[in-house]
C-alpha positions as CSV (number, residue, x, y, z in Angstrom):
1,X,-133.0,7.5,-259.5
2,X,-136.7,8.3,-259.7
3,X,-137.8,11.5,-257.9
4,X,-139.4,11.2,-254.5
5,X,-143.2,11.4,-254.8
6,X,-144.6,14.7,-253.6
7,X,-146.6,13.2,-250.7
8,X,-143.5,11.4,-249.4
9,X,-141.4,14.5,-249.5
10,X,-144.0,16.5,-247.8
11,X,-144.5,13.9,-245.1
12,X,-140.8,13.6,-244.4
13,X,-140.5,17.4,-244.1
14,X,-143.6,17.6,-241.8
15,X,-142.3,14.8,-239.5
16,X,-138.9,16.5,-239.3
17,X,-140.6,19.9,-238.5
18,X,-142.3,18.5,-235.4
19,X,-139.2,16.7,-234.3
20,X,-140.6,13.3,-235.0
21,X,-139.0,10.2,-236.6
22,X,-140.2,8.2,-239.6
23,X,-142.8,5.5,-238.9
24,X,-143.4,2.7,-241.3
25,X,-147.1,2.6,-240.7
26,X,-147.5,6.3,-241.3
27,X,-145.6,6.0,-244.6
28,X,-147.7,3.0,-245.6
29,X,-150.8,4.9,-244.9
30,X,-149.7,7.9,-246.9
31,X,-148.9,5.7,-249.8
32,X,-152.3,4.0,-249.6
33,X,-154.2,7.3,-249.4
34,X,-152.2,8.7,-252.4
35,X,-153.0,5.5,-254.4
36,X,-156.7,5.6,-253.5
37,X,-157.0,9.2,-254.7
38,X,-155.1,8.4,-257.8
39,X,-157.2,5.4,-258.7
40,X,-160.5,6.8,-257.4
41,X,-161.0,3.8,-255.1
42,X,-162.5,4.2,-251.6
43,X,-160.2,3.3,-248.8
44,X,-160.7,2.0,-245.3
45,X,-157.4,2.4,-243.4
46,X,-156.9,1.2,-239.8
47,X,-154.0,3.1,-238.3
48,X,-153.3,2.2,-234.7
49,X,-152.6,4.7,-231.9
50,X,-149.2,6.2,-232.3
51,X,-149.1,5.9,-236.1
52,X,-149.5,9.6,-236.7
53,X,-152.5,9.2,-239.0
54,X,-153.3,12.9,-239.2
55,X,-150.0,13.6,-241.1
56,X,-150.5,10.3,-242.8
57,X,-153.5,11.6,-244.7
58,X,-152.7,15.3,-244.7
59,X,-149.5,14.9,-246.6
60,X,-151.0,13.1,-249.6
61,X,-154.2,15.2,-249.4
62,X,-152.3,18.5,-249.6
63,X,-150.0,17.3,-252.4
64,X,-153.0,16.1,-254.4
65,X,-154.9,19.3,-253.9
66,X,-152.0,21.4,-255.2
67,X,-150.8,19.2,-258.0
68,X,-154.3,18.4,-259.4
69,X,-156.0,21.7,-258.5
70,X,-158.7,19.9,-256.6
71,X,-160.4,20.3,-253.2
72,X,-160.2,17.8,-250.3
73,X,-162.6,17.8,-247.4
74,X,-161.4,16.4,-244.1
75,X,-164.2,15.5,-241.6
76,X,-163.4,14.9,-237.9
77,X,-165.7,13.4,-235.3
78,X,-165.9,16.5,-233.1
79,X,-165.3,20.2,-233.0
80,X,-162.5,19.5,-230.6
81,X,-160.7,17.2,-233.0
82,X,-161.4,19.8,-235.7
83,X,-159.6,22.4,-233.7
84,X,-156.6,20.0,-233.0
85,X,-156.1,19.6,-236.7
86,X,-156.4,23.3,-237.4
87,X,-154.1,24.5,-234.7
88,X,-151.5,21.6,-234.5
89,X,-151.3,19.2,-237.4
90,X,-152.2,21.4,-240.3
91,X,-149.7,24.2,-239.5
92,X,-146.9,21.6,-239.4
93,X,-148.0,20.2,-242.8
94,X,-148.3,23.6,-244.3
95,X,-144.8,24.5,-243.2
96,X,-143.5,21.4,-244.9
97,X,-145.7,22.0,-248.0
98,X,-144.1,25.5,-248.4
99,X,-140.8,23.8,-248.8
100,X,-141.8,20.8,-251.0
101,X,-144.8,21.8,-253.2
102,X,-145.0,24.4,-256.0
103,X,-147.2,26.6,-253.8
104,X,-148.4,26.7,-250.2
105,X,-151.9,25.1,-250.0
106,X,-154.9,27.2,-248.8
107,X,-156.8,25.7,-245.9
108,X,-160.0,26.6,-244.0
109,X,-162.1,25.4,-241.2
110,X,-165.9,25.1,-241.7
111,X,-168.5,24.6,-238.9
112,X,-172.2,24.8,-238.7
113,X,-174.1,28.1,-238.9
114,X,-174.9,28.1,-235.2
115,X,-171.2,28.0,-234.3
116,X,-170.9,31.6,-235.7
117,X,-172.3,34.7,-234.2
118,X,-175.3,36.0,-236.2
119,X,-175.1,39.8,-236.8
120,X,-178.9,40.1,-237.1
121,X,-179.3,38.6,-233.6
122,X,-176.5,40.8,-232.4
123,X,-177.8,44.1,-233.8
124,X,-181.5,43.9,-234.5
125,X,-182.7,40.6,-233.3
126,X,-182.8,41.6,-229.6
127,X,-185.6,39.9,-227.7
128,X,-187.7,42.0,-225.2
129,X,-186.0,40.5,-222.2
130,X,-182.6,41.8,-223.3
131,X,-183.5,45.5,-223.5
132,X,-182.1,46.5,-220.2
133,X,-178.9,44.4,-220.3
134,X,-175.7,45.8,-218.9
135,X,-172.8,47.2,-221.0
136,X,-169.9,44.9,-221.4
137,X,-167.8,46.7,-218.8
138,X,-170.4,46.8,-216.1
139,X,-170.1,43.3,-214.7
140,X,-168.5,44.3,-211.4
141,X,-166.9,42.0,-208.8
142,X,-169.9,42.8,-206.6
143,X,-172.3,41.5,-209.2
144,X,-170.2,38.4,-209.8
145,X,-170.1,37.7,-206.1
146,X,-173.8,38.2,-205.8
147,X,-174.3,35.3,-208.2
148,X,-177.4,36.9,-209.8
149,X,-178.0,34.6,-212.9
150,X,-179.8,37.4,-214.8
151,X,-177.0,39.8,-214.3
152,X,-174.4,37.3,-215.3
153,X,-176.4,36.3,-218.4
154,X,-177.0,39.9,-219.4
155,X,-173.3,40.8,-219.1
156,X,-172.3,37.7,-221.0
157,X,-174.6,38.5,-223.9
158,X,-173.5,42.1,-224.2
159,X,-169.8,41.0,-224.0
160,X,-170.6,38.6,-226.9
161,X,-172.2,41.3,-228.9
162,X,-169.2,43.6,-228.5
163,X,-166.9,40.7,-229.4
164,X,-169.0,39.8,-232.5
165,X,-168.9,43.5,-233.7
166,X,-165.1,43.4,-233.3
167,X,-164.9,40.2,-235.3
168,X,-167.0,41.7,-238.1
169,X,-164.9,44.9,-238.1
170,X,-161.7,42.8,-238.5
171,X,-163.0,40.5,-241.2
172,X,-162.9,37.5,-238.8
173,X,-165.4,34.7,-238.5
174,X,-167.2,35.1,-235.2
175,X,-166.3,31.5,-234.3
176,X,-167.7,30.4,-231.0
177,X,-164.4,28.8,-230.0
178,X,-162.7,32.2,-230.3
179,X,-165.3,33.9,-228.1
180,X,-164.8,35.0,-224.4
181,X,-166.0,32.6,-221.8
182,X,-169.8,32.3,-221.9
183,X,-172.7,30.0,-221.1
184,X,-174.8,28.1,-223.7
185,X,-177.8,30.4,-222.9
186,X,-175.8,33.5,-223.6
187,X,-174.5,32.0,-226.9
188,X,-178.1,31.3,-228.0
189,X,-178.8,35.0,-227.8
190,X,-176.2,35.9,-230.4
191,X,-176.5,32.9,-232.8
192,X,-179.3,31.4,-234.9
193,X,-180.2,27.8,-235.8
194,X,-179.8,27.2,-239.6
195,X,-183.6,26.8,-239.9
196,X,-184.2,30.4,-238.7
197,X,-181.5,32.1,-240.8
198,X,-183.0,34.9,-242.9
199,X,-180.7,34.2,-245.8
200,X,-180.7,36.9,-248.5
201,X,-183.6,38.7,-246.7
202,X,-181.2,39.5,-243.8
203,X,-180.2,43.2,-243.7
204,X,-176.7,42.1,-242.9
205,X,-176.4,39.3,-245.4
206,X,-173.4,40.8,-247.1
207,X,-171.5,40.8,-243.8
208,X,-172.7,37.4,-242.5
209,X,-169.9,35.8,-240.5
210,X,-170.9,32.2,-241.5
211,X,-171.0,33.2,-245.2
212,X,-167.5,34.7,-244.8
213,X,-166.4,31.3,-243.4
214,X,-168.1,29.5,-246.4
215,X,-166.4,31.8,-248.8
216,X,-163.0,31.0,-247.3
217,X,-163.8,27.3,-247.6
218,X,-164.7,27.8,-251.3
219,X,-161.3,29.4,-251.9
220,X,-159.4,26.7,-250.0
221,X,-157.6,23.6,-251.2
222,X,-158.3,21.6,-248.0
223,X,-161.4,22.2,-245.8
224,X,-161.6,20.8,-242.3
225,X,-165.1,20.2,-241.1
226,X,-166.9,17.7,-238.8
227,X,-169.0,14.6,-239.2
228,X,-172.2,16.5,-238.3
229,X,-171.7,19.1,-241.1
230,X,-170.8,16.4,-243.5
231,X,-174.1,14.7,-242.7
232,X,-176.0,17.9,-243.0
233,X,-174.4,18.4,-246.5
234,X,-175.5,14.9,-247.4
235,X,-179.0,15.5,-246.2
236,X,-179.2,18.7,-248.2
237,X,-178.0,17.3,-251.5
238,X,-174.5,18.7,-251.2
239,X,-175.5,22.3,-250.9
240,X,-173.6,23.1,-247.6
241,X,-169.9,22.2,-248.3
242,X,-168.0,23.5,-251.3
243,X,-167.5,21.2,-254.3
244,X,-164.8,18.6,-253.8
245,X,-163.4,15.4,-255.3
246,X,-162.0,13.7,-252.1
247,X,-163.4,13.2,-248.6
248,X,-161.3,12.0,-245.7
249,X,-163.3,10.9,-242.7
250,X,-161.1,10.8,-239.6
251,X,-162.3,8.8,-236.5
252,X,-164.5,7.0,-239.0
253,X,-165.7,4.5,-236.4
254,X,-168.0,7.3,-235.2
255,X,-169.4,8.4,-238.6
256,X,-172.5,6.2,-238.5
257,X,-173.6,7.4,-235.1
258,X,-173.0,11.1,-236.2
259,X,-175.0,10.6,-239.4
260,X,-177.7,8.9,-237.4
261,X,-177.8,11.8,-235.0
262,X,-178.0,14.4,-237.7
263,X,-180.9,12.5,-239.4
264,X,-182.8,12.0,-236.2
265,X,-185.4,14.3,-234.6
266,X,-187.4,14.8,-231.4
267,X,-190.8,16.3,-230.8
268,X,-192.2,17.4,-227.4
269,X,-195.3,19.1,-226.3
270,X,-193.2,21.9,-224.8
271,X,-191.5,22.5,-228.2
272,X,-194.9,22.6,-230.0
273,X,-196.3,25.1,-227.5
274,X,-193.3,27.4,-227.7
275,X,-193.3,27.4,-231.5
276,X,-197.1,28.0,-231.6
277,X,-196.8,30.9,-229.2
278,X,-194.0,32.4,-231.2
279,X,-196.0,32.2,-234.5
280,X,-199.4,33.3,-233.0
281,X,-199.0,36.9,-233.9
282,X,-199.2,36.0,-237.7
283,X,-201.9,33.3,-237.4
284,X,-205.6,33.6,-237.2
285,X,-206.9,32.9,-233.7
286,X,-208.5,29.6,-234.6
287,X,-205.3,28.1,-236.1
288,X,-203.1,29.4,-233.2
289,X,-205.6,27.9,-230.6
290,X,-205.7,24.6,-232.5
291,X,-201.9,24.3,-232.5
292,X,-201.8,24.9,-228.7
293,X,-204.6,22.4,-228.2
294,X,-202.6,19.9,-230.4
295,X,-199.7,20.3,-228.0
296,X,-202.0,19.1,-225.3
297,X,-203.2,16.2,-227.5
298,X,-199.6,15.2,-228.1
299,X,-198.9,15.3,-224.4
300,X,-201.9,13.0,-223.7
301,X,-200.8,10.6,-226.5
302,X,-197.3,10.3,-225.0
303,X,-198.6,9.8,-221.5
304,X,-201.1,7.1,-222.6
305,X,-198.4,5.0,-224.3
306,X,-195.5,3.1,-222.6
307,X,-192.0,4.2,-223.7
308,X,-190.7,2.1,-226.6
309,X,-191.0,1.6,-230.3
310,X,-194.2,2.5,-232.0
311,X,-195.2,0.4,-235.0
312,X,-199.1,0.6,-235.1
313,X,-200.4,3.1,-237.6
314,X,-203.5,3.6,-235.4
315,X,-201.5,4.4,-232.3
316,X,-202.5,7.5,-230.5
317,X,-199.0,9.1,-231.1
318,X,-199.3,8.6,-234.8
319,X,-202.9,10.0,-234.9
320,X,-201.7,13.0,-232.9
321,X,-198.7,13.5,-235.2
322,X,-201.0,13.4,-238.3
323,X,-203.2,16.2,-236.9
324,X,-200.1,18.2,-235.9
325,X,-198.6,17.7,-239.4
326,X,-201.8,19.2,-241.0
327,X,-202.0,22.1,-238.6
328,X,-198.3,23.0,-238.8
329,X,-198.5,22.8,-242.6
330,X,-201.3,25.4,-242.6
331,X,-199.2,27.5,-240.2
332,X,-196.1,27.4,-242.4
333,X,-198.2,28.5,-245.3
334,X,-199.8,31.4,-243.3
335,X,-196.5,32.5,-242.1
336,X,-195.3,32.8,-245.7
337,X,-197.9,35.4,-246.5
338,X,-196.6,38.9,-245.9
339,X,-198.6,42.1,-245.4
340,X,-197.8,45.2,-247.5
341,X,-195.9,47.8,-245.5
342,X,-194.8,45.3,-242.8
343,X,-191.8,46.6,-240.9
344,X,-188.5,44.8,-241.7
345,X,-188.1,43.7,-238.1
346,X,-191.5,42.1,-238.0
347,X,-190.9,40.5,-241.3
348,X,-187.7,38.9,-240.0
349,X,-189.4,37.6,-236.9
350,X,-192.1,36.1,-239.1
351,X,-189.5,34.4,-241.3
352,X,-187.7,32.9,-238.2
353,X,-191.0,31.8,-236.7
354,X,-191.8,30.1,-240.1
355,X,-188.5,28.3,-240.0
356,X,-189.2,26.9,-236.5
357,X,-192.7,25.9,-237.6
358,X,-191.4,24.2,-240.7
359,X,-189.2,22.0,-238.5
360,X,-192.2,21.0,-236.4
361,X,-194.1,20.2,-239.6
362,X,-191.3,18.0,-241.0
363,X,-190.7,16.1,-237.8
364,X,-194.5,15.5,-237.4
365,X,-194.7,14.4,-241.0
366,X,-191.9,11.8,-240.5
367,X,-193.6,10.4,-237.3
368,X,-197.0,10.3,-238.9
369,X,-195.7,8.5,-242.0
370,X,-194.2,5.7,-239.9
371,X,-192.0,4.8,-242.9
372,X,-190.1,1.5,-243.0
373,X,-186.9,3.5,-243.4
374,X,-187.5,5.2,-240.0
375,X,-187.8,4.0,-236.4
376,X,-190.3,5.9,-234.3
377,X,-190.4,5.5,-230.5
378,X,-191.4,7.2,-227.3
379,X,-188.5,8.1,-224.9
380,X,-188.6,9.2,-221.3
381,X,-186.2,11.5,-219.5
382,X,-186.2,13.0,-216.0
383,X,-185.3,16.3,-217.6
384,X,-187.6,16.6,-220.6
385,X,-190.3,14.0,-219.7
386,X,-191.7,12.0,-222.6
387,X,-190.9,12.7,-226.2
388,X,-191.5,11.3,-229.6
389,X,-188.4,10.4,-231.5
390,X,-187.6,9.4,-235.0
391,X,-184.3,8.1,-236.5
392,X,-183.3,6.4,-239.7
393,X,-183.1,2.6,-239.5
394,X,-179.7,2.8,-241.2
395,X,-177.6,5.5,-242.8
396,X,-175.6,3.3,-245.2
397,X,-177.8,4.4,-248.2
398,X,-177.3,8.1,-247.3
399,X,-173.6,7.7,-247.1
400,X,-173.4,5.7,-250.3
401,X,-175.6,8.0,-252.4
402,X,-174.6,11.4,-251.0
403,X,-171.0,11.0,-249.9
404,X,-169.2,8.1,-251.5
405,X,-170.9,8.4,-254.9
406,X,-169.6,12.0,-255.4
407,X,-166.1,11.8,-254.1
408,X,-163.3,9.3,-253.5
409,X,-163.7,8.6,-249.8
410,X,-160.9,7.7,-247.3
411,X,-162.2,6.4,-243.9
412,X,-159.6,6.1,-241.2
413,X,-159.5,5.2,-237.5
414,X,-157.5,3.2,-235.0
415,X,-160.6,0.8,-234.7
416,X,-162.1,-0.1,-238.1
417,X,-161.6,-3.8,-238.1
418,X,-164.5,-5.3,-236.1
419,X,-163.9,-9.0,-235.2
420,X,-160.6,-8.7,-237.2
421,X,-162.3,-7.7,-240.4
422,X,-163.3,-4.6,-242.3
423,X,-166.6,-6.0,-243.5
424,X,-168.8,-4.6,-240.8
425,X,-167.4,-1.1,-241.0
426,X,-167.7,-1.1,-244.8
427,X,-171.3,-2.3,-244.8
428,X,-172.2,0.4,-242.3
429,X,-171.1,3.1,-244.7
430,X,-172.7,1.6,-247.8
431,X,-169.9,-0.6,-249.2
432,X,-170.5,-4.2,-250.0
433,X,-168.1,-7.1,-249.5
434,X,-168.3,-8.0,-253.2
435,X,-167.0,-4.5,-254.1
436,X,-163.7,-5.0,-252.3
437,X,-160.6,-5.1,-254.5
438,X,-157.0,-5.8,-253.8
439,X,-154.6,-4.9,-256.5
440,X,-156.8,-5.2,-259.6
441,X,-159.5,-2.5,-259.5
442,X,-160.3,-3.0,-263.2
443,X,-161.9,-6.4,-262.5
444,X,-165.0,-4.7,-261.0
445,X,-167.4,-2.6,-263.0
446,X,-168.5,-0.5,-260.1
447,X,-168.0,3.1,-258.8
448,X,-168.0,1.7,-255.3
449,X,-164.8,-0.3,-255.4
450,X,-163.0,-0.2,-252.1
451,X,-159.8,-1.4,-250.4
452,X,-159.0,-2.1,-246.8
453,X,-155.6,-1.6,-245.4
454,X,-154.3,-2.1,-241.8
455,X,-151.0,-0.3,-241.3
456,X,-150.7,-1.7,-237.8
457,X,-149.3,0.2,-234.7
458,X,-145.8,1.2,-233.6
459,X,-146.6,-0.4,-230.2
460,X,-145.8,-3.9,-229.2
461,X,-149.0,-4.7,-227.4
462,X,-148.1,-8.2,-226.4
463,X,-145.0,-7.1,-224.5
464,X,-146.4,-3.8,-223.3
465,X,-149.8,-4.9,-222.0
466,X,-151.7,-7.8,-220.3
467,X,-155.4,-8.5,-220.8
468,X,-156.8,-10.0,-217.7
469,X,-160.3,-11.5,-217.9
470,X,-162.1,-12.4,-214.7
471,X,-163.1,-15.9,-215.8
472,X,-164.2,-17.0,-212.3
473,X,-166.2,-13.9,-211.5
474,X,-170.1,-14.0,-211.7
475,X,-171.7,-12.9,-214.9
476,X,-173.0,-9.4,-214.9
477,X,-176.5,-9.0,-213.4
478,X,-179.2,-6.4,-213.8
479,X,-179.3,-5.3,-210.1
480,X,-175.8,-3.8,-210.2
481,X,-172.2,-4.7,-209.8
482,X,-171.5,-7.9,-207.8
483,X,-169.5,-7.8,-204.5
484,X,-167.0,-10.3,-205.9
485,X,-166.4,-8.0,-208.9
486,X,-165.9,-5.0,-206.5
487,X,-163.4,-7.1,-204.4
488,X,-161.5,-8.0,-207.6
489,X,-161.4,-4.4,-208.6
490,X,-160.1,-3.3,-205.2
491,X,-157.2,-5.8,-205.3
492,X,-156.2,-4.7,-208.8
493,X,-156.3,-1.0,-207.9
494,X,-154.3,-1.7,-204.7
495,X,-151.7,-3.5,-206.8
496,X,-151.5,-0.6,-209.3
497,X,-151.2,2.0,-206.6
498,X,-154.2,3.9,-207.9
499,X,-153.3,4.9,-211.5
500,X,-156.6,3.4,-212.8
501,X,-159.1,4.4,-215.4
502,X,-162.4,2.7,-214.7
503,X,-164.8,2.3,-217.7
504,X,-168.3,1.3,-216.6
505,X,-171.4,0.3,-218.5
506,X,-173.6,2.5,-216.3
507,X,-173.3,5.5,-214.1
508,X,-174.8,3.4,-211.2
509,X,-172.0,0.9,-211.5
510,X,-169.4,3.7,-211.6
511,X,-170.7,5.3,-208.5
512,X,-171.0,2.0,-206.6
513,X,-167.4,1.1,-207.5
514,X,-166.2,4.5,-206.4
515,X,-167.9,4.2,-203.1
516,X,-166.5,0.7,-202.6
517,X,-162.9,1.8,-203.4
518,X,-163.1,4.8,-201.0
519,X,-164.1,2.5,-198.2
520,X,-161.7,-0.4,-199.1
521,X,-158.7,1.8,-200.0
522,X,-159.2,5.1,-198.2
523,X,-155.7,6.4,-199.1
524,X,-156.4,6.1,-202.9
525,X,-158.1,9.2,-204.3
526,X,-161.1,8.2,-206.5
527,X,-162.8,10.6,-208.9
528,X,-166.1,9.8,-210.4
529,X,-167.8,11.3,-213.4
530,X,-170.7,13.4,-212.4
531,X,-168.9,14.8,-209.3
532,X,-167.5,17.7,-211.3
533,X,-166.8,18.9,-214.8
534,X,-165.2,16.0,-216.8
535,X,-162.3,18.2,-218.1
536,X,-161.5,19.2,-214.6
537,X,-161.6,15.6,-213.3
538,X,-159.4,14.5,-216.1
539,X,-156.8,17.2,-215.2
540,X,-156.8,16.0,-211.6
541,X,-156.3,12.4,-212.8
542,X,-153.4,13.4,-214.9
543,X,-151.8,15.6,-212.2
544,X,-151.9,13.0,-209.5
545,X,-150.8,9.6,-210.8
546,X,-152.0,7.8,-207.6
547,X,-155.6,8.9,-208.5
548,X,-158.4,6.8,-210.1
549,X,-161.0,8.1,-212.5
550,X,-164.2,6.2,-212.9
551,X,-166.9,7.0,-215.5
552,X,-169.0,5.9,-218.4
553,X,-169.2,6.3,-222.2
554,X,-167.3,9.6,-222.7
555,X,-164.3,8.1,-221.0
556,X,-164.2,5.1,-223.3
557,X,-163.2,7.2,-226.3
558,X,-162.3,10.7,-225.1
559,X,-159.4,10.3,-222.7
560,X,-155.7,10.3,-223.8
561,X,-153.5,9.8,-220.8
562,X,-150.1,8.4,-221.5
563,X,-147.4,7.5,-218.9
564,X,-147.6,6.6,-215.2
565,X,-151.1,8.1,-214.7
566,X,-152.8,5.1,-216.3
567,X,-151.3,1.7,-215.5
568,X,-154.7,-0.1,-215.2
569,X,-157.8,0.1,-217.3
570,X,-160.8,-1.7,-215.8
571,X,-163.9,-2.6,-217.8
572,X,-166.7,-3.9,-215.6
573,X,-168.8,-5.6,-218.3
574,X,-169.0,-6.1,-222.0
575,X,-170.6,-2.8,-223.3
576,X,-173.5,-4.3,-225.2
577,X,-176.2,-1.7,-226.0
578,X,-179.3,-1.7,-223.9
579,X,-181.5,-4.6,-225.1
580,X,-184.6,-2.4,-224.8
581,X,-183.2,0.4,-227.0
582,X,-185.7,0.8,-229.8
583,X,-183.2,1.7,-232.5
584,X,-181.0,-1.3,-231.6
585,X,-184.0,-3.6,-231.6
586,X,-185.1,-2.3,-235.0
587,X,-181.7,-2.7,-236.5
588,X,-181.3,-6.2,-235.1
589,X,-184.7,-7.2,-236.4
590,X,-183.9,-5.8,-239.9
591,X,-180.7,-7.9,-240.0
592,X,-182.6,-11.0,-238.9
593,X,-185.2,-10.5,-241.6
594,X,-182.4,-10.2,-244.2
595,X,-181.1,-13.5,-243.2
596,X,-178.2,-12.3,-240.9
597,X,-177.4,-12.6,-237.3
598,X,-178.9,-9.5,-235.6
599,X,-177.1,-10.0,-232.3
600,X,-173.7,-10.4,-233.8
601,X,-174.1,-7.6,-236.4
602,X,-175.6,-5.0,-234.1
603,X,-175.0,-5.7,-230.4
604,X,-171.8,-7.6,-230.6
605,X,-170.5,-5.2,-233.3
606,X,-171.3,-2.2,-231.0
607,X,-169.6,-3.9,-228.0
608,X,-166.5,-4.9,-230.1
609,X,-166.0,-1.3,-231.2
610,X,-166.2,0.1,-227.6
611,X,-164.0,-2.7,-226.2
612,X,-161.4,-1.7,-228.9
613,X,-161.7,1.9,-228.0
614,X,-161.7,1.4,-224.2
615,X,-158.8,-1.0,-224.0
616,X,-156.9,1.3,-226.3
617,X,-156.8,3.9,-223.5
618,X,-153.9,1.9,-221.9
619,X,-151.1,2.1,-224.4
620,X,-150.7,5.6,-225.7
621,X,-147.0,5.7,-226.4
622,X,-144.0,3.4,-226.9
623,X,-143.0,3.1,-223.3
624,X,-146.4,2.7,-221.7
625,X,-147.1,-0.6,-219.9
626,X,-150.0,-1.9,-217.9
627,X,-153.0,-4.1,-217.6
628,X,-156.5,-4.1,-219.1
629,X,-158.8,-5.9,-216.7
630,X,-162.2,-7.0,-218.1
631,X,-164.3,-8.2,-215.1
632,X,-166.8,-10.0,-217.2
633,X,-166.2,-13.8,-217.7
634,X,-168.2,-13.8,-221.0
635,X,-165.2,-12.4,-222.8
636,X,-163.6,-15.9,-222.6
637,X,-166.5,-18.2,-221.9
638,X,-169.2,-17.0,-224.4
639,X,-169.2,-18.2,-228.0
640,X,-168.9,-14.6,-229.2
641,X,-165.9,-13.9,-226.9
642,X,-163.3,-14.6,-229.6
643,X,-165.0,-12.1,-232.0
644,X,-164.8,-9.4,-229.3
645,X,-161.2,-10.2,-228.4
646,X,-160.2,-10.0,-232.1
647,X,-161.2,-6.4,-232.1
648,X,-159.0,-5.5,-229.1
649,X,-155.2,-4.7,-229.2
650,X,-153.1,-7.9,-229.2
651,X,-152.3,-8.0,-225.5
652,X,-150.9,-11.1,-223.8
653,X,-154.0,-12.7,-222.2
654,X,-154.5,-14.4,-218.8
655,X,-157.4,-15.4,-216.6
656,X,-155.1,-15.7,-213.5
657,X,-155.7,-12.7,-211.3
658,X,-152.5,-13.2,-209.4
659,X,-150.5,-12.8,-212.7
660,X,-152.2,-9.5,-213.3
661,X,-151.7,-8.3,-209.7
662,X,-148.0,-9.3,-209.8
663,X,-147.5,-7.4,-213.0
664,X,-149.1,-4.3,-211.6
665,X,-147.1,-4.5,-208.4
666,X,-143.9,-4.6,-210.4
667,X,-144.9,-1.6,-212.4
668,X,-146.0,0.5,-209.4
């Protein structure tokens, strides 16, 4: 009898350690991941909710790292998921590894620099407005009750300083997630953006908490990071993460958006003014004045142009960005010249001001260039006013050149097959359909060979859930949610006895629906996103099964509520991106010009992914049952409806409202 492969033995031990039972899909996934690493072939693996995909990739990854003395990077979508891996899944896998591998693997978590306290900011980088802050023990009950924002901020900052010093003394990492409760403003006083890090010039470089974290990562077999830091590593030619041979991207359906975000930038007159004032002490008066004047010029250019994409090289925004580029370049150069005898503190402040100015220069340079690889537009927000933004037209080339080309890459998610196929997800990350292989990788002379595997789900969606589509309802309209749709919603919620997660395409629709339900069903508690902290609203939703929770995008992907709390998921309309979104428009146009279907590739692809994620909120464990109600007739009447439905779980489908209501009444 041949010996059990290391990854299978580790997986079996880990599943037993957490009190679980073997799952065929999980084992199939582990085998596929092990094979991909062995053959050096990229893998897209769809693993439905309940598969146990974390252990499905951790077991082969840890076995590979130990047996082949190599390093594996695991990248999650968010810091929260990163923490879940570090504190729940990895400890179980390590316990199993200790019993099955020749040694226990070393693991580490690596986040961005700004997620660690900066000892320079804590000790010497105190700004003038912090000089009179309270000591950590001086935040009295009277001061808290008084609600003085400055007192609270001051006490938080000093508390964070004391905590950071304790972290340094104990050889810990100063990780923000381990810090006492604090506000974002307080954290900004004890941390530093990567651009403003003093590097080797810092007097505390040898103690740097972020560098301690990086060193631990360099010593680890498996490093857990997030999509954003993976993107920053790619944008910086691999100089951020330690060397590695394998990358596993969890929640891979989000990686394109995360890379797009990391490669995007924003420029506002307020930002330019703040950076110019910060640098003024080291600039000659004329250059400092010109920079401040250029902030006004940028403001005028933004106000003179309607929000939307900018494509004209002669547009006032582009002209303003060109002037700002030239002035900020001169300022960066001037800030790099140091005077003899300059005090260390002043030198450090100059270096940080230079980092901030360099960022202004690089963003202005990208906007001024108006390159075909970038999309430039003017946005408008009630909080920040108008701003110039720039984002990459696509990130497939960045992922292909700076992630996939250097490491065997495993991409996994519960929703990777869009329209029932892996093709769209593969293209988005830089893999071509012609590079896909099945069981004969040697037939392709390419370093980008890839394989797609769907290991299914342990859930029987057809018997556990019903998809109801409101075929007879009016099509969605721009002026808000229709009365007929609201009436349909009320009947469904009544039949479910509350227990409803409402996923809406806009905050306006969510609020309108909540108001309607509170009037039509006054005994049913309805919570609406925006009426409180989302985490608190979600806890209330879980604690009282009769409650409804309505909201927008963050609920489509971020809520995991198994059991009786959620018997009904309502989707008011197909979640197409805004048709006036400049990046969506540009990407659709690029697909059209390449001979493809821009609407299906970009807009329908986006909607299909969100529908898969949103409808996936219903069934979270084997005994869950319920209804997904899509109150948009286009899901069954439009030509693209079958494409969208193919991306959703395989529920039994009906357009008969009475069937859905009857099922909900039986469940409640």
